[in-house]
Structures are given as structure tokens and as C-alpha cells.
VOPAGU-2260 file (C-alpha; in pm, 1 decimal, decimal comma):
REM VOPAGU-2260
SITE   aa  ch    i         X         Y         Z
SITE  UNK   A    0   -4330,4  -17460,4  -13561,4
SITE  UNK   A    1   -4098,8  -17353,0  -13844,5
SITE  UNK   A    2   -4136,9  -16976,6  -13888,1
SITE  UNK   A    3   -3876,9  -16910,2  -14157,7
SITE  UNK   A    4   -3710,4  -17104,5  -14438,4
SITE  UNK   A    5   -3384,7  -17024,1  -14614,6
SITE  UNK   A    6   -3246,4  -17196,7  -14924,6
SITE  UNK   A    7   -2900,4  -17155,6  -15080,8
SITE  UNK   A    8   -2873,9  -16926,2  -15382,9
SITE  UNK   A    9   -2600,9  -16690,5  -15497,0
SITE  UNK   A   10   -2781,7  -16418,5  -15300,2
SITE  UNK   A   11   -2813,8  -16618,1  -14975,6
SITE  UNK   A   12   -2469,9  -16781,2  -14948,4
SITE  UNK   A   13   -2117,8  -16668,7  -14869,1
SITE  UNK   A   14   -1770,4  -16821,7  -14866,8
SITE  UNK   A   15   -1620,5  -16573,6  -14617,2
SITE  UNK   A   16   -1711,1  -16423,7  -14280,3
SITE  UNK   A   17   -1760,2  -16047,8  -14314,6
SITE  UNK   A   18   -1934,4  -15823,7  -14059,8
SITE  UNK   A   19   -2028,9  -15576,8  -14333,4
SITE  UNK   A   20   -2238,3  -15830,1  -14526,5
SITE  UNK   A   21   -2611,7  -15761,9  -14519,9
SITE  UNK   A   22   -2838,4  -16018,3  -14359,9
SITE  UNK   A   23   -3025,5  -16247,2  -14599,0
SITE  UNK   A   24   -3283,6  -16319,0  -14327,2
SITE  UNK   A   25   -3374,6  -16130,6  -14007,8
SITE  UNK   A   26   -3547,6  -16314,7  -13723,2
SITE  UNK   A   27   -3663,1  -16252,0  -13368,2
SITE  UNK   A   28   -3502,9  -16440,0  -13077,4
SITE  UNK   A   29   -3690,1  -16763,6  -13020,1
SITE  UNK   A   30   -3753,9  -16811,3  -13391,0
SITE  UNK   A   31   -3727,3  -17151,9  -13555,7
SITE  UNK   A   32   -3560,8  -17149,8  -13896,3
SITE  UNK   A   33   -3530,1  -17428,4  -14153,3
SITE  UNK   A   34   -3199,5  -17375,6  -14332,9
SITE  UNK   A   35   -3075,9  -17568,8  -14631,4
SITE  UNK   A   36   -2703,0  -17568,5  -14705,2
SITE  UNK   A   37   -2498,2  -17717,6  -14987,7
SITE  UNK   A   38   -2189,2  -17924,8  -14921,8
SITE  UNK   A   39   -1869,8  -17743,8  -14818,1
SITE  UNK   A   40   -1768,4  -17692,6  -15182,0
SITE  UNK   A   41   -2109,1  -17564,3  -15288,8
SITE  UNK   A   42   -2157,8  -17853,4  -15532,7
SITE  UNK   A   43   -2473,6  -17822,7  -15741,0
SITE  UNK   A   44   -2500,1  -18198,0  -15798,7
SITE  UNK   A   45   -2336,1  -18523,2  -15684,7
SITE  UNK   A   46   -2017,8  -18651,9  -15844,5
SITE  UNK   A   47   -2088,7  -18925,6  -16096,4
SITE  UNK   A   48   -1744,0  -19074,4  -16039,0
SITE  UNK   A   49   -1478,9  -19008,0  -15773,0
SITE  UNK   A   50   -1308,7  -18672,1  -15821,4
SITE  UNK   A   51   -1539,6  -18548,8  -16097,7
SITE  UNK   A   52   -1533,5  -18170,5  -16135,6
SITE  UNK   A   53   -1892,8  -18064,4  -16077,5
SITE  UNK   A   54   -2044,4  -17715,4  -16109,7
SITE  UNK   A   55   -2032,0  -17500,3  -15796,1
SITE  UNK   A   56   -2270,1  -17232,7  -15672,5
SITE  UNK   A   57   -1976,4  -17004,0  -15583,3
SITE  UNK   A   58   -1704,2  -17090,9  -15837,7
SITE  UNK   A   59   -1429,9  -16891,4  -15659,6
SITE  UNK   A   60   -1452,1  -17137,5  -15365,8
SITE  UNK   A   61   -1256,5  -16913,0  -15128,8
SITE  UNK   A   62   -1392,3  -17107,9  -14831,9
SITE  UNK   A   63   -1690,0  -17315,9  -14724,1
SITE  UNK   A   64   -2018,3  -17249,6  -14902,0
SITE  UNK   A   65   -2232,4  -17121,7  -14612,1
SITE  UNK   A   66   -2594,7  -17013,0  -14595,3
SITE  UNK   A   67   -2641,2  -16669,7  -14436,2
SITE  UNK   A   68   -2582,1  -16431,8  -14272,6
SITE  UNK   A   69   -2893,3  -16458,0  -14055,0
SITE  UNK   A   70   -2959,4  -16162,0  -13827,1
SITE  UNK   A   71   -3098,3  -16230,9  -13480,1
SITE  UNK   A   72   -3262,4  -15906,4  -13377,1
SITE  UNK   A   73   -3139,2  -15763,0  -13049,6
SITE  UNK   A   74   -2814,1  -15961,5  -13046,4
SITE  UNK   A   75   -2529,0  -15746,3  -12918,8
SITE  UNK   A   76   -2159,0  -15805,7  -12848,7
SITE  UNK   A   77   -2103,3  -15909,4  -12490,3
SITE  UNK   A   78   -2402,9  -16143,0  -12481,5
SITE  UNK   A   79   -2435,6  -16503,6  -12599,1
SITE  UNK   A   80   -2622,4  -16667,1  -12885,2
SITE  UNK   A   81   -2764,0  -17012,4  -12811,0
SITE  UNK   A   82   -2826,2  -17215,4  -13126,5
SITE  UNK   A   83   -3053,5  -17514,9  -13068,3
SITE  UNK   A   84   -3024,5  -17788,7  -13332,1
SITE  UNK   A   85   -3367,7  -17947,4  -13357,0
SITE  UNK   A   86   -3316,0  -18146,1  -13679,2
SITE  UNK   A   87   -3022,4  -18228,6  -13906,1
SITE  UNK   A   88   -3114,2  -18420,2  -14221,1
SITE  UNK   A   89   -2844,1  -18499,3  -14479,2
SITE  UNK   A   90   -2910,5  -18534,4  -14850,4
SITE  UNK   A   91   -2883,4  -18881,3  -15003,0
SITE  UNK   A   92   -2525,3  -18837,0  -15125,5
SITE  UNK   A   93   -2185,2  -18730,0  -15000,8
SITE  UNK   A   94   -1812,4  -18757,3  -15055,1
SITE  UNK   A   95   -1481,5  -18784,0  -14871,2
SITE  UNK   A   96   -1136,0  -18696,9  -15001,7
SITE  UNK   A   97    -794,5  -18734,1  -14838,7
SITE  UNK   A   98    -435,4  -18665,0  -14934,9
SITE  UNK   A   99    -530,2  -18376,8  -15163,8
SITE  UNK   A  100    -322,4  -18103,3  -14997,5
SITE  UNK   A  101      55,1  -18066,7  -14994,8
SITE  UNK   A  102      78,1  -18017,9  -14618,8
SITE  UNK   A  103     294,1  -18146,2  -14335,0
SITE  UNK   A  104      57,9  -18428,4  -14237,7
SITE  UNK   A  105      18,3  -18571,2  -14587,5
SITE  UNK   A  106     391,4  -18546,2  -14649,2
SITE  UNK   A  107     466,0  -18715,0  -14315,5
SITE  UNK   A  108     220,9  -18994,0  -14392,8
SITE  UNK   A  109     373,3  -19025,6  -14740,9
SITE  UNK   A  110      35,5  -19008,0  -14916,0
SITE  UNK   A  111      47,0  -18682,6  -15111,6
SITE  UNK   A  112     258,3  -18831,0  -15392,5
SITE  UNK   A  113     -11,9  -19091,6  -15459,9
SITE  UNK   A  114    -276,2  -18829,9  -15536,5
SITE  UNK   A  115    -614,5  -18780,3  -15369,0
SITE  UNK   A  116    -810,5  -19074,7  -15235,0
SITE  UNK   A  117   -1185,0  -19040,6  -15294,9
SITE  UNK   A  118   -1490,4  -19213,0  -15151,2
SITE  UNK   A  119   -1842,8  -19148,3  -15273,8
SITE  UNK   A  120   -2130,3  -19222,6  -15038,0
SITE  UNK   A  121   -2499,0  -19305,1  -15059,0
SITE  UNK   A  122   -2671,1  -19181,1  -14741,4
SITE  UNK   A  123   -2989,3  -19336,7  -14605,5
SITE  UNK   A  124   -3117,5  -19105,2  -14333,7
SITE  UNK   A  125   -3407,4  -19334,7  -14241,1
SITE  UNK   A  126   -3184,4  -19635,6  -14173,2
SITE  UNK   A  127   -2900,6  -19421,0  -14033,8
SITE  UNK   A  128   -2642,5  -19581,9  -14261,3
SITE  UNK   A  129   -2407,3  -19449,5  -14530,3
SITE  UNK   A  130   -2270,0  -19689,7  -14792,3
SITE  UNK   A  131   -1956,6  -19617,2  -14993,2
SITE  UNK   A  132   -1886,6  -19687,2  -15358,6
SITE  UNK   A  133   -1636,7  -19945,8  -15233,3
SITE  UNK   A  134   -1898,5  -20130,3  -15030,1
SITE  UNK   A  135   -1811,1  -20005,5  -14681,7
SITE  UNK   A  136   -2087,9  -19894,0  -14446,5
SITE  UNK   A  137   -2088,9  -19663,0  -14146,3
SITE  UNK   A  138   -2354,4  -19528,2  -13910,4
SITE  UNK   A  139   -2437,2  -19163,5  -13968,8
SITE  UNK   A  140   -2453,6  -18891,8  -13702,1
SITE  UNK   A  141   -2527,8  -18571,0  -13896,0
SITE  UNK   A  142   -2399,1  -18230,7  -13783,6
SITE  UNK   A  143   -2274,6  -17903,1  -13931,2
SITE  UNK   A  144   -1900,7  -17847,6  -13948,6
SITE  UNK   A  145   -1930,4  -17467,6  -13967,8
SITE  UNK   A  146   -2156,8  -17258,1  -13747,2
SITE  UNK   A  147   -2018,5  -16914,5  -13680,3
SITE  UNK   A  148   -2038,0  -16539,4  -13646,2
SITE  UNK   A  149   -1808,6  -16294,3  -13827,2
SITE  UNK   A  150   -1514,1  -16143,3  -13640,0
SITE  UNK   A  151   -1572,6  -15782,3  -13535,7
SITE  UNK   A  152   -1263,7  -15668,1  -13728,6
SITE  UNK   A  153   -1341,8  -15513,8  -14066,5
SITE  UNK   A  154   -1289,2  -15707,1  -14386,8
SITE  UNK   A  155   -1327,8  -16060,8  -14512,4
SITE  UNK   A  156   -1218,1  -16347,8  -14289,5
SITE  UNK   A  157   -1154,7  -16708,6  -14386,5
SITE  UNK   A  158   -1413,7  -16972,1  -14297,1
SITE  UNK   A  159   -1141,3  -17233,4  -14246,9
SITE  UNK   A  160   -1006,6  -17179,3  -13890,9
SITE  UNK   A  161   -1236,1  -17201,4  -13587,6
SITE  UNK   A  162   -1219,0  -16904,1  -13351,6
SITE  UNK   A  163   -1241,1  -16879,4  -12972,8
SITE  UNK   A  164   -1502,6  -16603,8  -13011,7
SITE  UNK   A  165   -1777,1  -16655,5  -13268,0
SITE  UNK   A  166   -1696,5  -17018,8  -13349,6
SITE  UNK   A  167   -1684,1  -17108,3  -13718,9
SITE  UNK   A  168   -1530,6  -17427,7  -13855,0
SITE  UNK   A  169   -1555,8  -17619,5  -13528,3
SITE  UNK   A  170   -1600,8  -17965,9  -13685,7
SITE  UNK   A  171   -1715,6  -18129,5  -13362,1
SITE  UNK   A  172   -1903,1  -18453,6  -13421,7
SITE  UNK   A  173   -2092,8  -18419,4  -13090,9
SITE  UNK   A  174   -2309,2  -18133,1  -13228,8
SITE  UNK   A  175   -2587,8  -18361,0  -13349,2
SITE  UNK   A  176   -2962,3  -18297,9  -13328,0
SITE  UNK   A  177   -3060,1  -18222,9  -12969,7
SITE  UNK   A  178   -2745,1  -18015,6  -12910,7
SITE  UNK   A  179   -2718,8  -17647,6  -12824,0
SITE  UNK   A  180   -2412,1  -17448,2  -12926,3
SITE  UNK   A  181   -2331,0  -17132,5  -12729,2
SITE  UNK   A  182   -2137,2  -16860,9  -12915,5
SITE  UNK   A  183   -2015,9  -16531,8  -12767,3
SITE  UNK   A  184   -2167,2  -16263,6  -12992,1
SITE  UNK   A  185   -1913,2  -16069,2  -13194,6
SITE  UNK   A  186   -2124,7  -15817,8  -13389,2
SITE  UNK   A  187   -2466,0  -15654,7  -13366,5
SITE  UNK   A  188   -2732,3  -15893,2  -13494,7
SITE  UNK   A  189   -2498,9  -16195,0  -13455,5
SITE  UNK   A  190   -2510,1  -16252,7  -13835,5
SITE  UNK   A  191   -2497,4  -16631,9  -13821,3
SITE  UNK   A  192   -2362,8  -16833,5  -14115,3
SITE  UNK   A  193   -2388,5  -17210,8  -14125,8
SITE  UNK   A  194   -2312,7  -17506,1  -14350,1
SITE  UNK   A  195   -2048,4  -17771,1  -14419,9
SITE  UNK   A  196   -2282,3  -18061,6  -14355,3
SITE  UNK   A  197   -2123,2  -18383,7  -14231,3
SITE  UNK   A  198   -2319,4  -18708,5  -14233,3
SITE  UNK   A  199   -2047,1  -18876,7  -14025,9
SITE  UNK   A  200   -1699,3  -18791,3  -13898,5
SITE  UNK   A  201   -1442,4  -18932,0  -13660,2
SITE  UNK   A  202   -1273,9  -18724,6  -13389,8
SITE  UNK   A  203    -983,3  -18543,5  -13554,5
SITE  UNK   A  204   -1123,6  -18549,1  -13909,0
SITE  UNK   A  205    -781,2  -18690,1  -13987,9
SITE  UNK   A  206    -806,9  -18693,0  -14368,2
SITE  UNK   A  207    -929,5  -18334,5  -14381,5
SITE  UNK   A  208   -1289,7  -18412,5  -14478,2
SITE  UNK   A  209   -1584,1  -18605,1  -14333,7
SITE  UNK   A  210   -1880,0  -18739,8  -14530,2
SITE  UNK   A  211   -1936,6  -18401,0  -14691,5
SITE  UNK   A  212   -2298,4  -18348,9  -14790,0
SITE  UNK   A  213   -2580,9  -18097,9  -14829,3
SITE  UNK   A  214   -2790,1  -18064,1  -14514,7
SITE  UNK   A  215   -3132,1  -17946,2  -14406,5
SITE  UNK   A  216   -3111,8  -17803,1  -14055,4
SITE  UNK   A  217   -3387,0  -17682,3  -13823,2
SITE  UNK   A  218   -3245,7  -17439,4  -13566,1
SITE  UNK   A  219   -3382,3  -17213,6  -13292,3
SITE  UNK   A  220   -3203,6  -16899,8  -13178,9
SITE  UNK   A  221   -3200,3  -16774,7  -12820,8
SITE  UNK   A  222   -3024,1  -16472,7  -12667,3
SITE  UNK   A  223   -2860,0  -16499,2  -12325,4
SITE  UNK   A  224   -2704,1  -16221,3  -12120,5
SITE  UNK   A  225   -2422,8  -16448,8  -12003,5
SITE  UNK   A  226   -2324,7  -16810,3  -11942,5
SITE  UNK   A  227   -2096,2  -16980,1  -11690,9
SITE  UNK   A  228   -1843,3  -17062,2  -11961,5
SITE  UNK   A  229   -1719,5  -16750,3  -12138,4
SITE  UNK   A  230   -1608,8  -16909,4  -12465,2
SITE  UNK   A  231   -1759,4  -17144,2  -12721,0
SITE  UNK   A  232   -1927,8  -17443,7  -12555,6
SITE  UNK   A  233   -2217,9  -17679,7  -12602,6
SITE  UNK   A  234   -2466,2  -17913,4  -12442,7
SITE  UNK   A  235   -2509,1  -18234,0  -12642,4
SITE  UNK   A  236   -2679,1  -18572,5  -12607,4
SITE  UNK   A  237   -2338,6  -18711,6  -12507,0
SITE  UNK   A  238   -2276,5  -18450,5  -12237,1
SITE  UNK   A  239   -2135,3  -18104,2  -12175,0
SITE  UNK   A  240   -1861,4  -17987,6  -12417,2
SITE  UNK   A  241   -1601,5  -17710,7  -12398,8
SITE  UNK   A  242   -1353,8  -17612,8  -12671,1
SITE  UNK   A  243   -1002,6  -17488,2  -12730,6
SITE  UNK   A  244    -864,3  -17355,5  -13061,6
SITE  UNK   A  245    -499,8  -17265,0  -13115,6
SITE  UNK   A  246    -205,1  -17334,2  -13343,6
SITE  UNK   A  247     -35,7  -17486,4  -13035,4
SITE  UNK   A  248    -196,4  -17814,2  -12925,9
SITE  UNK   A  249     -93,1  -17753,6  -12563,9
SITE  UNK   A  250    -268,4  -17415,2  -12559,8
SITE  UNK   A  251    -583,5  -17551,8  -12723,9
SITE  UNK   A  252    -590,9  -17836,3  -12471,7
SITE  UNK   A  253    -552,9  -17599,5  -12177,4
SITE  UNK   A  254    -829,2  -17372,4  -12311,1
SITE  UNK   A  255   -1075,7  -17661,4  -12340,4
SITE  UNK   A  256    -990,6  -17804,3  -11997,9
SITE  UNK   A  257    -989,6  -17467,7  -11820,0
SITE  UNK   A  258   -1335,1  -17390,6  -11957,9
SITE  UNK   A  259   -1459,8  -17730,2  -11841,6
SITE  UNK   A  260   -1322,7  -17672,0  -11490,9
SITE  UNK   A  261   -1495,2  -17332,2  -11479,1
SITE  UNK   A  262   -1823,6  -17504,5  -11553,0
SITE  UNK   A  263   -1764,9  -17784,7  -11302,0
SITE  UNK   A  264   -1675,6  -17549,3  -11016,1
SITE  UNK   A  265   -2008,6  -17368,4  -11051,0
SITE  UNK   A  266   -2243,9  -17651,5  -11149,2
SITE  UNK   A  267   -2098,3  -17918,5  -10919,6
SITE  UNK   A  268   -1990,0  -17689,6  -10634,3
SITE  UNK   A  269   -1624,7  -17795,2  -10641,8
SITE  UNK   A  270   -1297,5  -17615,5  -10593,4
SITE  UNK   A  271   -1094,0  -17591,2  -10911,8
SITE  UNK   A  272    -843,4  -17851,6  -10798,3
SITE  UNK   A  273   -1120,7  -18091,9  -10692,8
SITE  UNK   A  274   -1287,4  -18032,7  -11029,1
SITE  UNK   A  275    -961,0  -18129,6  -11197,9
SITE  UNK   A  276    -949,3  -18449,4  -10991,8
SITE  UNK   A  277   -1303,9  -18538,2  -11097,0
SITE  UNK   A  278   -1225,8  -18441,1  -11457,4
SITE  UNK   A  279    -941,9  -18690,8  -11458,1
SITE  UNK   A  280   -1206,5  -18959,6  -11404,2
SITE  UNK   A  281   -1514,3  -18826,6  -11581,8
SITE  UNK   A  282   -1396,7  -18598,3  -11864,1
SITE  UNK   A  283   -1287,4  -18720,6  -12206,1
SITE  UNK   A  284   -1034,6  -18493,4  -12377,3
SITE  UNK   A  285   -1049,3  -18528,0  -12754,8
SITE  UNK   A  286    -884,7  -18379,6  -13061,6
SITE  UNK   A  287   -1178,4  -18227,2  -13247,0
SITE  UNK   A  288    -998,9  -18171,3  -13575,9
SITE  UNK   A  289    -646,5  -18131,5  -13712,6
SITE  UNK   A  290    -737,6  -17999,1  -14057,2
SITE  UNK   A  291    -829,5  -17634,8  -14014,6
SITE  UNK   A  292    -500,9  -17443,2  -13978,5
SITE  UNK   A  293    -537,1  -17457,8  -13600,6
SITE  UNK   A  294    -581,4  -17738,7  -13350,5
SITE  UNK   A  295    -929,9  -17802,4  -13218,4
SITE  UNK   A  296    -965,5  -17976,8  -12882,9
SITE  UNK   A  297   -1284,3  -18048,2  -12690,7
SITE  UNK   A  298   -1347,4  -18168,9  -12337,3
SITE  UNK   A  299   -1657,7  -18382,3  -12282,8
SITE  UNK   A  300   -1815,3  -18433,8  -11942,5
SITE  UNK   A  301   -2033,9  -18730,0  -12025,1
SITE  UNK   A  302   -2374,6  -18812,4  -11885,1
SITE  UNK   A  303   -2219,5  -19093,4  -11680,2
SITE  UNK   A  304   -2079,7  -18837,9  -11432,6
SITE  UNK   A  305   -2334,3  -18660,2  -11211,4
SITE  UNK   A  306   -2336,9  -18446,3  -10900,4
SITE  UNK   A  307   -2491,7  -18727,9  -10701,9
SITE  UNK   A  308   -2747,2  -18496,1  -10547,4
């Protein structure tokens, strides 16, 4: 049963994480909330042609247009917020752009000089297919790119990089309906912000955007005293997922794998070195995204690997 609904307005959205922001909705643990979010830019309508400048809800566009903060009563630093994604329904339109930023990747690929490449999409949630203005089709697997809590440090913080505590711009395509994301709580009340709907995305989000779209999300919030894995992690239809975020790909990789081994030693009753041996067979190590000022890496222990008992 949906107990609360939240829609995006100037009063209920933000483009930064800030622990001092007042909650736009306060809920009890266990509550189910239907949250609507605009696309990452906060577009108020679809583009009529690729690259059209449309009106935005938050014209400054300092970061992602997120709905929130939502207070979960009783949430305290040191405990964990479990966010259960019951439904994720994209709007009927979306867009993708690549090559728009003058960064190392676009310069190395020699695409920045050619200007941005745009794709506009028509999204059919019922059929599970998105169709581009160029006639290409792709299956959809909707999820939210940004789900996060504000850092405890005072002031405004960018929505762009994901963080090892509190999450944020994780951009993991495994976080579809039926998933649960576990976030270490950073501030009293948790103060969850969410948005950046993606109808579909590949691992890496190599062009910097997915199929960006508005989203209607039904979530349930649960408070936990602790979890086996100390950092950001998730259970998904594909399997168990752990994350690493760092400007150094080697560090991000080690974070994700170390968290996975911590889970495997407890849940499967293995020594750490035996868990690593099994991980070499049963764990997929993936680059989550390369676009957010820091590497994202996730380790996935798929459903094909079990304890056998």
C-alpha cells in the first residue's frame, strides 16, 4: 500500500546534497512512498528535436534534479538505510547525449571537436522497448542513477560523484525493480534524495548519459542496525552487488572486491582466500560508470553461484 506520494516542484527538489536542507516529506520506517522525479536536467517537457533547449525546473542546473530530501524518522548515523525498489516506471520519452564535455575521454576518442551527438527516445514501458529517432531499438531496464544521502560535512555537496558513505550518483544498471540498496546513514533522518531516471544503460555509461528520463518510483524504507558489508551494497534480481568508488581505478576495484569477500566469508562460511578463489569463478567485476569524476566499480555474485547447502 502506497502511504505517501511526492511530486517534483521547486519546493520539493534540489540539485545539491546539503545536510541542512529541511525535509520535504517525513516518513516512518517501513513506509511505502511513490516518488516522481524529472530527468537529470530537470526538463519540464521533451525535446522536440535533438539538442533543443527546453525549460528546466531548476534553471541553475548545478547538479542532478533530485526529489527530496525525504526524512526517515529514527534514522541515525552508524546504522543502515535499506531502500527497497518496488516499482520503477519511466515516462514515455528520454534522451541520450555524448561528446558534449571537453574532457580527457572525449579528447582521446577524438569526438569533442565534432560537437554533441544526440539521440531522442520513445519509451514503451508495457512492451519494455525504447525506440530512437534514428530507428534503433533497445530493451529497457529502468533504474535511478542517483539515490543518496547528504555528507555529514556542512555545506552544499555536488550530486555528481558517488560516495563510499551515503551513495549518490551510483549509476548501477543492476538496481532495477526488486532490488534493495543499502546505504550507511550519514545524518540524522537519512534525508534521502533520488532521481536521474535511466530507462536503459550499459555498464560504464561510456558516453556520460544513459536513456535519461523522468521516472515514477515506488520505494520502501527500512532501518537496520548493521549489515555484513559496511559500505554501499545491494541485493538485486541478478545477484549480490558490492561497490567501490575512487579516482583511482585500482582502489575502486579493490574496495568492491574486498566488500564482496567480506560478504562471502560470512554468508558462505569461507576463509577470505577461499572466498577469493570462488570469486574468481563466480563473481563478475564490472566498471559501473566512468562519467562521474570518480571511477565506479561493482562486483556481482550472480544467482548461478550458491552455497550448495
